[in-house]
N, C-alpha and C positions, 0 to 999 in steps of 0.2 A: 301573147305577151305575159300573161299571168303565170303561164307554165315556165317561161324562161326565168323570171324572177324567183320562182319557187325553187328551181334547180340551184340557182346561185346561193340562196339562203341555206339550202340543204348542205351544200359543200362546205360553206363557212362553218356551219354547226358541227359537221364532222371533224373539221380541223380543230375547232375549239375543244371538242370533247376529247380528242387525242391528247392535246397538251395539258388539259386539266387532269387526266389520268396520270401523266408524268409527275405532276406536282404532288399528287396523292402518294405516288410511289416513293418519291424522295422523302416525304414527311413521315412515312410509315416506319423507317428505321431509326427514328430519333431516340427512342427510349434505349435501344441497344447501344447506340453511340454514347449516350450519357453514362451508361453502366461501364462501358469500356474505359471511358475517360476518367471516371472516378477511381477505378481500379488502377489505372496507370499513375494517377496522382499518389495513391498509397504505395505503389511499387517504388516510385521515385523517392518517397520518404524513407522507405526501408533500405533502399540502396545506400543512402547517406548514413543511416544508423549502422549498417553492416560495415561500411568502410571505416567508420569511426571505431567500432569495436575491434576491427582487425589490428589497429595500431596500438591497442591497449596491452597492458602487462599480462603475461600468461599466468592467469590465476583460474582456479576452478569457477569462481563466481563469474568472471568475464567470459570464460568459455561457455558456460551454460547460457548466459545472456546472448552470446553470439549464435549458438546453436538454435536457441528459441527464435531469434530474429530470422535465421536462415529458414527454419521450418515455416514461419508465418509468411516470409517472402515467397517461398516456393508455392505455398498454398494460394497466395495472391496471383502468382504467375499461371497456375492451373486455372483459377477462376477467370483471369483475363483471357487466356487462350480459348477456354471453353466458351466464354461470352463472344469472342471474335468468330468462333466457328458458328455459333448460333446466329450471329449477325449475318454472316455470309450465307448460311442456309436459308434464313428468312429472305435475304436479298434474291437468292436463286428462285424461291417460291414466287416472289413478286415479279421477277423478270419473266418467269415462265408464263404467269398470268398475263403480264403485259405483252409478251410475244403473241399469245393467243388473240388478245384484243387488237394488237397491231395488224395481225393477219386479216382479221375481219374488216378492220377499217381500210386496209389496203385494197381489199376486194371491193368494198363500197366505193372507194375513190376511183378505182379502175372503171367501175360501172358509170360513175359520174362523168369521167373523161369520155367514155363512149357516147353518153347522151349529149354532152356538150359538143362533141365533134360532129354528131349527127345534126344538131341544131345549126352549127356554123355552116356545114355543107348545104343544109336546106336553105339557109339565108343566102348563101352564095348563088345557088341555083336560081333563087327568086330574083336576085339582082341581075343575073345574066338574062333571064327571061324579060325583066322589065326594060333592060337596056336594049334588048332586041325588038321590043314592041314600042314603036314611036308614040303610040297613043298613051302609053303609060309613063312616059318620061316626066321628070319633075317639072319641066317648063310647061308642057301641055297641061299637066294637072293644075298648075298655078294659073295658066291662062284660062282654063275652063272654070275658074272660080266665079260664082255668081255675084258675090258681094265682097266687100273689104273684110268683113268678119269671117266669111268663108275662107278667104285667102290667108288670113292670120292663122286660122285653125289648121289649114293644110301645111303651112310652114312649121308650126309647132309639131305636127305629126311627123314630118320628115326629120326634124332635129331629134325627136324622141327615138325614132327608128335607128338613127346613126349612133346615138348615145348607147342604146341597148346593144348594138353590135360591138361597140368598143368594150362595154362592160363584160359581155360574154367572152370575148377574146382574152381580155385581161384576166378574168376569173379562171379560164381554162389554163392559161399559163401558170397562174398561182397554184392551181390544183396539180398540174404536172410537177411543179417544183416541190410541193408538199409530198406528192407520191414518191418522188425520187429520194427526198430527204428521209422519209419514214422507212423506205426500203433499206437505206443505209443504217438507220437507227435499229431496224430489226436485225440486221447482220451484226452490228456492234453488240447488241444485247446477247445474241447467241454466242459470240466470241467471249464476252465477259463471263457468261455462265461457265464456259470451259476453263477460263483462268481461275475463277472462284473455286471450282472443284479441285484444281491442282493445289491451290493455297490451303484448302480445307484438309486435304490429305497430309500436307506438310505439318499443319498445326496439330492434327491428330497424333502424328508421330512425336511432336513436341510435348504434348500432354503425357504421352507414355513415358518419355524421358524425364519430365518433371516429376511424375509420380514415382519413378524409380529413385530419383534424387531425394524426394521427400521421405521415402521409406528408409533410405540410407541415413538421412539426417536424424530421423526419429530414433533409429536403432543406435546411432552413434551417441546420441544424448543419453539413452538408456544404458548403453555400454559404459560410458564414462561414469555415470552415477553408480553403476553396479561395481565397477572396478575400484572406484575411489571411496565408496561408502559415504559419499558426499563430504569427504574430508580433504582439506587443502594439501596436507602433507602427502597423502596418497596420490593426489593428482600430480604433484611435483615429482614424486617417485616414478609415476607412469611416464612422464616426459623423459626422465633420465633413462628409464629402462628401454624405451623405444629408440632413443638416440644412440645408446650404447650398443644395442642390437644391430642397428644399421652400420655403425662404425666398425663393429666386430666383423661382420660379414665382408665389408669392403676390404678390411685389413687382411682377412683370411685369404681372399683371392690373390692379393699381392704377396702374401706370406708363402704360398705354395710354389711360387716361381723358382725354378732351379732345385727344388727338393725332390728326393726320391720317394715315390708313393708305393702303395701296396695294391696289387691287383686283387680285385674282388669280383664275385659273381652275384647276379641277382638273387636276393634272398639271404646272402651271407650276413651274419650279425656283425655290425661295424661299431656299435656303441650301445649305451644304455640310457634310458630316459633319466634326466636329472634336472637341476635348477641352478646350474653354474652361471656365474656372471651376474648381470643385472636382471635376474628373474625372481619374481615374487612367489613362485610355486612351480612344482614339477610339470614340465611340458616339453614338447619338441617343437621348435620352430623349423619347419621344413620349407625350403625354397627351391624353385627350379629357375635356372637362368639360361637364356638363349642369346648367344653373342654378347654376354655380359649384362643383359637386361633381364630383370625379373619378369616372369610370365606366369600365367595361371596354371598351377600344377594339375588342376582338374582336366585341362586340355590334353594331358599325357597319362595320368594315372588310369590304370585299368586297360591301357592300350600299349603304349611304348614302355610305360613304367609300372612297377608293382607298388603296392602300398608299403610304407616303411614300418608300420606298426600293425600287429595282428589285432583284430577286434577294435579297430581304431575308432576314436571319438574325436570329431572335429569341434574345437572350441572357438576358433576364429577362421573365417574364410579369407582367401586371397581377395584383395580389393575392397574389403569392408572398411567402413568409416572413412570413405573417400575424402570428404570435405575437411575432416579433422587432420588427416595425414597430410593432405595437400597444404593446408594452412600452416601447420607446424613443422613439417619436414620436407615439403616440396615434392612428395611422391603421391601417385594416384591410389591411395588406400594402402592397406596392409600388404606388404610385399612378399608374403608367403602364406602358409597355413599353419596354425597352431594345432598340434595334435596331442593326444594322450591315449592311453589304453585303459582297460578296466582297473579298478582300485586294486592295490594301493598306489598305482601310477609310478612311483619312484622305482627305478631299476628295470622298467619294461624294456625288453630287447628291441633295438632299432636295427632294421635290415637295409641293405643297399637295394635301391629300387631297380637297378639294372647293372649289367657288367660295366666295369670301369676301373679307374685307378683312384684309390682313397688316400687322402692327405689329412693328417691331424693338425689342428690349428688352435692356438691359445691367445687370449687377450694379453697385451703387454703388461697390464696392471690389474689389480683387483678392483672390483666395482665398489665405489665408496658406499653404496646403499646396502650391499649384502656382505662385503668383505671377501667375496670369492672371485676367482679368476674364471672368466668365461672360456668354455671349451666347445669346439665343434669339429665336424668332419666335412670336408669338401670332396666330392667324387666327380672326377672328370670322365665323361662317357664318350664313346666313339661317334655317336650321332650328333656331336657338337653341343650337347647339353652339359650343364654342370648342375649338380644337386648339392644343397647345403643342409646340414643337420646341426642345429645349434642348441645350446644350453644342456649338452649331454653330460653324463656323470663322469 
């Protein structure tokens, strides 16, 4: 009898131990959750700040404030995503430990079921034996009682045996239910680890993208300050220059329709470096277009296309200053490459990057900023590409 009660207590203890470990597991990630929540609150605040700054007047002061807010916002997103990765990694560690503990507990529960099943089978066998033995029947046992006190004692004993049988059967059913439930829990935890690992890989890629954006935002801020010398007039001129450049190139594509061009070979000199139009200094704006859309020239230079300038110096890459161009002009960064050659820069020969037909194009009016008319060359190539050379002499 003592052994039976001990087994019941042991199983109950194992079940309580299992659920207490789950409570500890849930509580262990609390500090990570708090950190993520605090970062998300700051991110929400800066989203509102950035939205407000986007609608303000295009001044150098507002632009620097906007870029500074963008930089801090991106830094917060990196911190948030990194914290979420750490949170998930810690959760995986806890889940792995919990899975190991669950496996041990399941093994012990399985052993407990075996013991309880043996006890029940033994009790059933005893009942069969007792029912088969007339002398051991409850009525004969009671009839053979020597006194009233003895009779009461035997009645209590029989009730106690019945209660124990019911308790053992009930506990065995509970143990079976707990066993099946924890098997499912084990499977769910293993599945969750798989999902967490997939989410972590996605978030790691997000961190890489955020870091790339952060680098671009910092460079954009430095570029604007360098280009404008922290002067408002220079900033307004920069806006005019970029807008005029975009309009000039779009106009050039339309301007060559129906015109007769000149056949050129790769390496032929087609112009000379200048600073015509809205350009604040000698340089070549070189663009590559596929199906009318600007593409990164570096994807073609050195392979399908030759470089347009000898001993070239790249002063601005394609796609640089993404957020600034997108905010102010609706394009994903600088839509070409700004190039120059060794000093004295002005008058450097510009060569066609591939065979094609060259067309000369001019702005319809002089730039109000410099008083000069923008000039450029458009070369149409057989491979479906068009190349643009702007601000030429």
